[in-house]
Phi, psi and omega in degrees: 000130179284163191299320182296319179292321181293315176304314179298320178293320180291317182296313183298311180302319181291318180297311177302319181299322178285341179078031178241152175285164176298324174299321179289317176303309182301313182296317177299328186266351181073036184233176179269148180301318183296329175299307180302314178304315179298324177290318177297324184273000179070022178261348175246139178252093187291149172286166180294336177293317182289321179297323175295319181297313177301314183295322176293321180289329177276350184058049177227169171284146176305318179303336180296329179289332185264353179298000000 
């Protein structure tokens, strides 16, 4: 599995664990819902800055999204 798909899968797992929608996550992270969707599907390659925003919104470490 490539890194973008791995990040997407980990993001989705963490988001679902919190029980929030993509829209809620996007709002918390200051991103657009379609961007979050693209990251989850592995078609977007987020910057480290964006990964940090997403991780904070999910209340996980950034490294968790890369595992």
